[in-house]
PDB file with SEQRES, HELIX, SHEET and CRYST1 records, atoms N, CA, C and O in Angstrom:
SEQRES   1 A   56  MET GLN ARG LYS LEU THR PHE GLU GLN ALA LEU LYS GLY          
SEQRES   2 A   56  ALA LYS ALA PHE SER GLU LYS TYR VAL GLU ARG GLY PRO          
SEQRES   3 A   56  TYR GLU PHE PHE PRO GLU PRO GLU VAL VAL GLU VAL VAL          
SEQRES   4 A   56  GLN GLN GLY LEU ALA GLU ASN GLN VAL ASN HIS GLY TYR          
SEQRES   5 A   56  ARG TYR CYS PRO                                              
HELIX    1 AA1 PHE A    7  ARG A   24  1                                  18    
HELIX    2 AA2 PRO A   33  HIS A   50  1                                  18    
CRYST1    1.000    1.000    1.000  90.00  90.00  90.00 P 1           1          
ATOM      1  N   MET A   1     -11.067 -50.520  28.446  1.00  0.00           N  
ATOM      2  CA  MET A   1     -10.406 -49.230  28.347  1.00  0.00           C  
ATOM      3  C   MET A   1     -11.392 -48.138  28.620  1.00  0.00           C  
ATOM      4  O   MET A   1     -12.490 -48.139  28.062  1.00  0.00           O  
ATOM      5  N   GLN A   2     -11.016 -47.173  29.494  1.00  0.00           N  
ATOM      6  CA  GLN A   2     -11.907 -46.107  29.859  1.00  0.00           C  
ATOM      7  C   GLN A   2     -11.853 -44.966  28.809  1.00  0.00           C  
ATOM      8  O   GLN A   2     -10.781 -44.568  28.352  1.00  0.00           O  
ATOM      9  N   ARG A   3     -13.023 -44.473  28.458  1.00  0.00           N  
ATOM     10  CA  ARG A   3     -13.124 -43.401  27.477  1.00  0.00           C  
ATOM     11  C   ARG A   3     -12.782 -42.076  28.166  1.00  0.00           C  
ATOM     12  O   ARG A   3     -13.237 -41.807  29.279  1.00  0.00           O  
ATOM     13  N   LYS A   4     -11.981 -41.259  27.494  1.00  0.00           N  
ATOM     14  CA  LYS A   4     -11.584 -39.962  28.075  1.00  0.00           C  
ATOM     15  C   LYS A   4     -12.740 -38.973  27.930  1.00  0.00           C  
ATOM     16  O   LYS A   4     -13.399 -38.905  26.892  1.00  0.00           O  
ATOM     17  N   LEU A   5     -12.966 -38.210  28.997  1.00  0.00           N  
ATOM     18  CA  LEU A   5     -13.977 -37.199  28.966  1.00  0.00           C  
ATOM     19  C   LEU A   5     -13.527 -35.989  28.162  1.00  0.00           C  
ATOM     20  O   LEU A   5     -12.348 -35.637  28.139  1.00  0.00           O  
ATOM     21  N   THR A   6     -14.477 -35.374  27.516  1.00  0.00           N  
ATOM     22  CA  THR A   6     -14.160 -34.053  26.880  1.00  0.00           C  
ATOM     23  C   THR A   6     -14.211 -32.987  27.977  1.00  0.00           C  
ATOM     24  O   THR A   6     -14.727 -33.245  29.065  1.00  0.00           O  
ATOM     25  N   PHE A   7     -13.690 -31.821  27.706  1.00  0.00           N  
ATOM     26  CA  PHE A   7     -13.756 -30.761  28.667  1.00  0.00           C  
ATOM     27  C   PHE A   7     -15.176 -30.407  28.937  1.00  0.00           C  
ATOM     28  O   PHE A   7     -15.521 -30.162  30.094  1.00  0.00           O  
ATOM     29  N   GLU A   8     -16.028 -30.362  27.950  1.00  0.00           N  
ATOM     30  CA  GLU A   8     -17.419 -29.975  28.119  1.00  0.00           C  
ATOM     31  C   GLU A   8     -18.140 -30.967  29.022  1.00  0.00           C  
ATOM     32  O   GLU A   8     -18.938 -30.557  29.864  1.00  0.00           O  
ATOM     33  N   GLN A   9     -17.876 -32.272  28.867  1.00  0.00           N  
ATOM     34  CA  GLN A   9     -18.464 -33.251  29.715  1.00  0.00           C  
ATOM     35  C   GLN A   9     -17.970 -33.105  31.183  1.00  0.00           C  
ATOM     36  O   GLN A   9     -18.740 -33.194  32.140  1.00  0.00           O  
ATOM     37  N   ALA A  10     -16.704 -32.887  31.293  1.00  0.00           N  
ATOM     38  CA  ALA A  10     -16.135 -32.756  32.644  1.00  0.00           C  
ATOM     39  C   ALA A  10     -16.655 -31.465  33.322  1.00  0.00           C  
ATOM     40  O   ALA A  10     -16.897 -31.451  34.528  1.00  0.00           O  
ATOM     41  N   LEU A  11     -16.820 -30.406  32.549  1.00  0.00           N  
ATOM     42  CA  LEU A  11     -17.344 -29.158  33.122  1.00  0.00           C  
ATOM     43  C   LEU A  11     -18.792 -29.324  33.562  1.00  0.00           C  
ATOM     44  O   LEU A  11     -19.184 -28.829  34.619  1.00  0.00           O  
ATOM     45  N   LYS A  12     -19.577 -30.011  32.762  1.00  0.00           N  
ATOM     46  CA  LYS A  12     -20.947 -30.321  33.183  1.00  0.00           C  
ATOM     47  C   LYS A  12     -20.984 -31.082  34.508  1.00  0.00           C  
ATOM     48  O   LYS A  12     -21.773 -30.786  35.406  1.00  0.00           O  
ATOM     49  N   GLY A  13     -20.094 -32.076  34.589  1.00  0.00           N  
ATOM     50  CA  GLY A  13     -20.049 -32.868  35.833  1.00  0.00           C  
ATOM     51  C   GLY A  13     -19.545 -32.051  37.011  1.00  0.00           C  
ATOM     52  O   GLY A  13     -20.051 -32.194  38.124  1.00  0.00           O  
ATOM     53  N   ALA A  14     -18.565 -31.205  36.783  1.00  0.00           N  
ATOM     54  CA  ALA A  14     -18.024 -30.375  37.868  1.00  0.00           C  
ATOM     55  C   ALA A  14     -19.083 -29.418  38.364  1.00  0.00           C  
ATOM     56  O   ALA A  14     -19.194 -29.193  39.569  1.00  0.00           O  
ATOM     57  N   LYS A  15     -19.867 -28.847  37.460  1.00  0.00           N  
ATOM     58  CA  LYS A  15     -20.943 -27.936  37.853  1.00  0.00           C  
ATOM     59  C   LYS A  15     -22.008 -28.661  38.669  1.00  0.00           C  
ATOM     60  O   LYS A  15     -22.423 -28.175  39.721  1.00  0.00           O  
ATOM     61  N   ALA A  16     -22.454 -29.827  38.186  1.00  0.00           N  
ATOM     62  CA  ALA A  16     -23.414 -30.631  38.914  1.00  0.00           C  
ATOM     63  C   ALA A  16     -22.907 -31.035  40.301  1.00  0.00           C  
ATOM     64  O   ALA A  16     -23.624 -30.939  41.296  1.00  0.00           O  
ATOM     65  N   PHE A  17     -21.658 -31.488  40.336  1.00  0.00           N  
ATOM     66  CA  PHE A  17     -21.007 -31.853  41.603  1.00  0.00           C  
ATOM     67  C   PHE A  17     -20.997 -30.704  42.617  1.00  0.00           C  
ATOM     68  O   PHE A  17     -21.357 -30.876  43.781  1.00  0.00           O  
ATOM     69  N   SER A  18     -20.574 -29.533  42.141  1.00  0.00           N  
ATOM     70  CA  SER A  18     -20.426 -28.412  43.086  1.00  0.00           C  
ATOM     71  C   SER A  18     -21.823 -27.895  43.504  1.00  0.00           C  
ATOM     72  O   SER A  18     -21.993 -27.462  44.644  1.00  0.00           O  
ATOM     73  N   GLU A  19     -22.799 -27.935  42.620  1.00  0.00           N  
ATOM     74  CA  GLU A  19     -24.162 -27.528  43.002  1.00  0.00           C  
ATOM     75  C   GLU A  19     -24.723 -28.435  44.043  1.00  0.00           C  
ATOM     76  O   GLU A  19     -25.333 -27.962  45.002  1.00  0.00           O  
ATOM     77  N   LYS A  20     -24.539 -29.748  43.893  1.00  0.00           N  
ATOM     78  CA  LYS A  20     -25.015 -30.713  44.902  1.00  0.00           C  
ATOM     79  C   LYS A  20     -24.299 -30.543  46.203  1.00  0.00           C  
ATOM     80  O   LYS A  20     -24.912 -30.656  47.264  1.00  0.00           O  
ATOM     81  N   TYR A  21     -23.013 -30.273  46.157  1.00  0.00           N  
ATOM     82  CA  TYR A  21     -22.196 -30.082  47.361  1.00  0.00           C  
ATOM     83  C   TYR A  21     -22.730 -28.914  48.168  1.00  0.00           C  
ATOM     84  O   TYR A  21     -22.846 -28.993  49.391  1.00  0.00           O  
ATOM     85  N   VAL A  22     -23.049 -27.849  47.488  1.00  0.00           N  
ATOM     86  CA  VAL A  22     -23.578 -26.660  48.142  1.00  0.00           C  
ATOM     87  C   VAL A  22     -24.971 -26.927  48.732  1.00  0.00           C  
ATOM     88  O   VAL A  22     -25.269 -26.481  49.840  1.00  0.00           O  
ATOM     89  N   GLU A  23     -25.807 -27.640  48.007  1.00  0.00           N  
ATOM     90  CA  GLU A  23     -27.142 -27.972  48.454  1.00  0.00           C  
ATOM     91  C   GLU A  23     -27.116 -28.820  49.754  1.00  0.00           C  
ATOM     92  O   GLU A  23     -27.929 -28.618  50.656  1.00  0.00           O  
ATOM     93  N   ARG A  24     -26.179 -29.754  49.820  1.00  0.00           N  
ATOM     94  CA  ARG A  24     -26.166 -30.728  50.937  1.00  0.00           C  
ATOM     95  C   ARG A  24     -25.622 -30.173  52.240  1.00  0.00           C  
ATOM     96  O   ARG A  24     -25.968 -30.662  53.316  1.00  0.00           O  
ATOM     97  N   GLY A  25     -24.795 -29.184  52.159  1.00  0.00           N  
ATOM     98  CA  GLY A  25     -24.129 -28.744  53.378  1.00  0.00           C  
ATOM     99  C   GLY A  25     -24.429 -27.276  53.720  1.00  0.00           C  
ATOM    100  O   GLY A  25     -25.190 -26.602  53.025  1.00  0.00           O  
ATOM    101  N   PRO A  26     -23.841 -26.824  54.756  1.00  0.00           N  
ATOM    102  CA  PRO A  26     -24.018 -25.414  55.157  1.00  0.00           C  
ATOM    103  C   PRO A  26     -23.103 -24.519  54.324  1.00  0.00           C  
ATOM    104  O   PRO A  26     -22.423 -23.654  54.874  1.00  0.00           O  
ATOM    105  N   TYR A  27     -23.079 -24.713  53.018  1.00  0.00           N  
ATOM    106  CA  TYR A  27     -22.140 -24.005  52.148  1.00  0.00           C  
ATOM    107  C   TYR A  27     -22.897 -23.087  51.226  1.00  0.00           C  
ATOM    108  O   TYR A  27     -24.107 -23.220  51.041  1.00  0.00           O  
ATOM    109  N   GLU A  28     -22.161 -22.144  50.645  1.00  0.00           N  
ATOM    110  CA  GLU A  28     -22.727 -21.303  49.598  1.00  0.00           C  
ATOM    111  C   GLU A  28     -21.620 -20.970  48.634  1.00  0.00           C  
ATOM    112  O   GLU A  28     -20.441 -21.004  48.987  1.00  0.00           O  
ATOM    113  N   PHE A  29     -22.003 -20.646  47.403  1.00  0.00           N  
ATOM    114  CA  PHE A  29     -21.017 -20.302  46.417  1.00  0.00           C  
ATOM    115  C   PHE A  29     -20.442 -18.919  46.720  1.00  0.00           C  
ATOM    116  O   PHE A  29     -21.108 -18.087  47.335  1.00  0.00           O  
ATOM    117  N   PHE A  30     -19.229 -18.682  46.295  1.00  0.00           N  
ATOM    118  CA  PHE A  30     -18.581 -17.384  46.370  1.00  0.00           C  
ATOM    119  C   PHE A  30     -19.523 -16.369  45.662  1.00  0.00           C  
ATOM    120  O   PHE A  30     -20.098 -16.694  44.623  1.00  0.00           O  
ATOM    121  N   PRO A  31     -19.681 -15.157  46.213  1.00  0.00           N  
ATOM    122  CA  PRO A  31     -20.663 -14.243  45.625  1.00  0.00           C  
ATOM    123  C   PRO A  31     -20.369 -13.777  44.229  1.00  0.00           C  
ATOM    124  O   PRO A  31     -21.280 -13.257  43.584  1.00  0.00           O  
ATOM    125  N   GLU A  32     -19.171 -13.920  43.707  1.00  0.00           N  
ATOM    126  CA  GLU A  32     -18.878 -13.510  42.322  1.00  0.00           C  
ATOM    127  C   GLU A  32     -18.934 -14.758  41.414  1.00  0.00           C  
ATOM    128  O   GLU A  32     -18.064 -15.626  41.494  1.00  0.00           O  
ATOM    129  N   PRO A  33     -19.959 -14.837  40.557  1.00  0.00           N  
ATOM    130  CA  PRO A  33     -20.131 -16.033  39.694  1.00  0.00           C  
ATOM    131  C   PRO A  33     -18.956 -16.276  38.800  1.00  0.00           C  
ATOM    132  O   PRO A  33     -18.715 -17.424  38.425  1.00  0.00           O  
ATOM    133  N   GLU A  34     -18.194 -15.242  38.427  1.00  0.00           N  
ATOM    134  CA  GLU A  34     -17.023 -15.473  37.565  1.00  0.00           C  
ATOM    135  C   GLU A  34     -15.967 -16.321  38.309  1.00  0.00           C  
ATOM    136  O   GLU A  34     -15.293 -17.145  37.691  1.00  0.00           O  
ATOM    137  N   VAL A  35     -15.828 -16.125  39.591  1.00  0.00           N  
ATOM    138  CA  VAL A  35     -14.871 -16.878  40.401  1.00  0.00           C  
ATOM    139  C   VAL A  35     -15.331 -18.321  40.485  1.00  0.00           C  
ATOM    140  O   VAL A  35     -14.531 -19.242  40.319  1.00  0.00           O  
ATOM    141  N   VAL A  36     -16.588 -18.519  40.736  1.00  0.00           N  
ATOM    142  CA  VAL A  36     -17.145 -19.899  40.773  1.00  0.00           C  
ATOM    143  C   VAL A  36     -16.912 -20.613  39.466  1.00  0.00           C  
ATOM    144  O   VAL A  36     -16.539 -21.787  39.461  1.00  0.00           O  
ATOM    145  N   GLU A  37     -17.120 -19.940  38.371  1.00  0.00           N  
ATOM    146  CA  GLU A  37     -16.913 -20.521  37.000  1.00  0.00           C  
ATOM    147  C   GLU A  37     -15.450 -20.922  36.849  1.00  0.00           C  
ATOM    148  O   GLU A  37     -15.166 -22.008  36.342  1.00  0.00           O  
ATOM    149  N   VAL A  38     -14.531 -20.092  37.265  1.00  0.00           N  
ATOM    150  CA  VAL A  38     -13.098 -20.414  37.110  1.00  0.00           C  
ATOM    151  C   VAL A  38     -12.723 -21.658  37.935  1.00  0.00           C  
ATOM    152  O   VAL A  38     -11.947 -22.498  37.480  1.00  0.00           O  
ATOM    153  N   VAL A  39     -13.274 -21.765  39.139  1.00  0.00           N  
ATOM    154  CA  VAL A  39     -13.002 -22.925  39.952  1.00  0.00           C  
ATOM    155  C   VAL A  39     -13.585 -24.183  39.316  1.00  0.00           C  
ATOM    156  O   VAL A  39     -12.940 -25.230  39.277  1.00  0.00           O  
ATOM    157  N   GLN A  40     -14.803 -24.064  38.824  1.00  0.00           N  
ATOM    158  CA  GLN A  40     -15.458 -25.231  38.161  1.00  0.00           C  
ATOM    159  C   GLN A  40     -14.671 -25.639  36.920  1.00  0.00           C  
ATOM    160  O   GLN A  40     -14.531 -26.830  36.644  1.00  0.00           O  
ATOM    161  N   GLN A  41     -14.160 -24.677  36.175  1.00  0.00           N  
ATOM    162  CA  GLN A  41     -13.351 -24.985  35.006  1.00  0.00           C  
ATOM    163  C   GLN A  41     -12.060 -25.678  35.400  1.00  0.00           C  
ATOM    164  O   GLN A  41     -11.602 -26.585  34.705  1.00  0.00           O  
ATOM    165  N   GLY A  42     -11.457 -25.248  36.536  1.00  0.00           N  
ATOM    166  CA  GLY A  42     -10.243 -25.862  37.019  1.00  0.00           C  
ATOM    167  C   GLY A  42     -10.500 -27.322  37.426  1.00  0.00           C  
ATOM    168  O   GLY A  42      -9.692 -28.208  37.146  1.00  0.00           O  
ATOM    169  N   LEU A  43     -11.603 -27.543  38.069  1.00  0.00           N  
ATOM    170  CA  LEU A  43     -11.986 -28.930  38.431  1.00  0.00           C  
ATOM    171  C   LEU A  43     -12.119 -29.771  37.185  1.00  0.00           C  
ATOM    172  O   LEU A  43     -11.615 -30.894  37.144  1.00  0.00           O  
ATOM    173  N   ALA A  44     -12.801 -29.245  36.143  1.00  0.00           N  
ATOM    174  CA  ALA A  44     -12.964 -29.968  34.909  1.00  0.00           C  
ATOM    175  C   ALA A  44     -11.652 -30.248  34.221  1.00  0.00           C  
ATOM    176  O   ALA A  44     -11.404 -31.359  33.752  1.00  0.00           O  
ATOM    177  N   GLU A  45     -10.812 -29.230  34.164  1.00  0.00           N  
ATOM    178  CA  GLU A  45      -9.474 -29.464  33.523  1.00  0.00           C  
ATOM    179  C   GLU A  45      -8.698 -30.542  34.217  1.00  0.00           C  
ATOM    180  O   GLU A  45      -8.097 -31.405  33.576  1.00  0.00           O  
ATOM    181  N   ASN A  46      -8.709 -30.493  35.547  1.00  0.00           N  
ATOM    182  CA  ASN A  46      -7.974 -31.531  36.328  1.00  0.00           C  
ATOM    183  C   ASN A  46      -8.559 -32.898  36.099  1.00  0.00           C  
ATOM    184  O   ASN A  46      -7.813 -33.876  36.046  1.00  0.00           O  
ATOM    185  N   GLN A  47      -9.869 -33.010  35.961  1.00  0.00           N  
ATOM    186  CA  GLN A  47     -10.502 -34.310  35.723  1.00  0.00           C  
ATOM    187  C   GLN A  47     -10.065 -34.833  34.346  1.00  0.00           C  
ATOM    188  O   GLN A  47      -9.756 -36.017  34.209  1.00  0.00           O  
ATOM    189  N   VAL A  48     -10.036 -33.977  33.344  1.00  0.00           N  
ATOM    190  CA  VAL A  48      -9.612 -34.390  31.993  1.00  0.00           C  
ATOM    191  C   VAL A  48      -8.163 -34.754  31.982  1.00  0.00           C  
ATOM    192  O   VAL A  48      -7.784 -35.764  31.389  1.00  0.00           O  
ATOM    193  N   ASN A  49      -7.347 -33.970  32.614  1.00  0.00           N  
ATOM    194  CA  ASN A  49      -5.879 -34.175  32.544  1.00  0.00           C  
ATOM    195  C   ASN A  49      -5.343 -35.227  33.518  1.00  0.00           C  
ATOM    196  O   ASN A  49      -4.350 -35.891  33.221  1.00  0.00           O  
ATOM    197  N   HIS A  50      -5.999 -35.386  34.693  1.00  0.00           N  
ATOM    198  CA  HIS A  50      -5.477 -36.279  35.712  1.00  0.00           C  
ATOM    199  C   HIS A  50      -6.423 -37.380  36.137  1.00  0.00           C  
ATOM    200  O   HIS A  50      -6.035 -38.306  36.849  1.00  0.00           O  
ATOM    201  N   GLY A  51      -7.687 -37.275  35.692  1.00  0.00           N  
ATOM    202  CA  GLY A  51      -8.670 -38.285  36.026  1.00  0.00           C  
ATOM    203  C   GLY A  51      -9.440 -38.047  37.325  1.00  0.00           C  
ATOM    204  O   GLY A  51     -10.302 -38.841  37.700  1.00  0.00           O  
ATOM    205  N   TYR A  52      -9.121 -36.948  38.003  1.00  0.00           N  
ATOM    206  CA  TYR A  52      -9.794 -36.616  39.257  1.00  0.00           C  
ATOM    207  C   TYR A  52     -10.075 -35.093  39.293  1.00  0.00           C  
ATOM    208  O   TYR A  52      -9.371 -34.301  38.666  1.00  0.00           O  
ATOM    209  N   ARG A  53     -11.116 -34.718  40.040  1.00  0.00           N  
ATOM    210  CA  ARG A  53     -11.447 -33.294  40.180  1.00  0.00           C  
ATOM    211  C   ARG A  53     -10.625 -32.711  41.337  1.00  0.00           C  
ATOM    212  O   ARG A  53     -11.178 -32.303  42.359  1.00  0.00           O  
ATOM    213  N   TYR A  54      -9.332 -32.679  41.165  1.00  0.00           N  
ATOM    214  CA  TYR A  54      -8.502 -32.021  42.177  1.00  0.00           C  
ATOM    215  C   TYR A  54      -8.849 -30.577  42.302  1.00  0.00           C  
ATOM    216  O   TYR A  54      -9.149 -29.927  41.300  1.00  0.00           O  
ATOM    217  N   CYS A  55      -8.821 -30.054  43.482  1.00  0.00           N  
ATOM    218  CA  CYS A  55      -9.096 -28.621  43.684  1.00  0.00           C  
ATOM    219  C   CYS A  55      -8.011 -27.814  42.953  1.00  0.00           C  
ATOM    220  O   CYS A  55      -6.815 -28.062  43.106  1.00  0.00           O  
ATOM    221  N   PRO A  56      -8.472 -26.838  42.153  1.00  0.00           N  
ATOM    222  CA  PRO A  56      -7.485 -26.021  41.392  1.00  0.00           C  
ATOM    223  C   PRO A  56      -6.597 -25.169  42.274  1.00  0.00           C  
ATOM    224  O   PRO A  56      -5.737 -24.447  41.770  1.00  0.00           O  
TER     225      PRO A  56                                                      
END                                                                             
């Protein structure tokens, strides 16, 4: 049985995932950090609720 992630664990993973994604490609974060945070929180919520980091 798979253990369910907490929101904090999922958020930590979403932040690490998005930072690596930006590092690897020709991408950059949106210039407003608050927007980036909301997207990362959405990814974390979706992972907790659905098991995947669906784009919010």
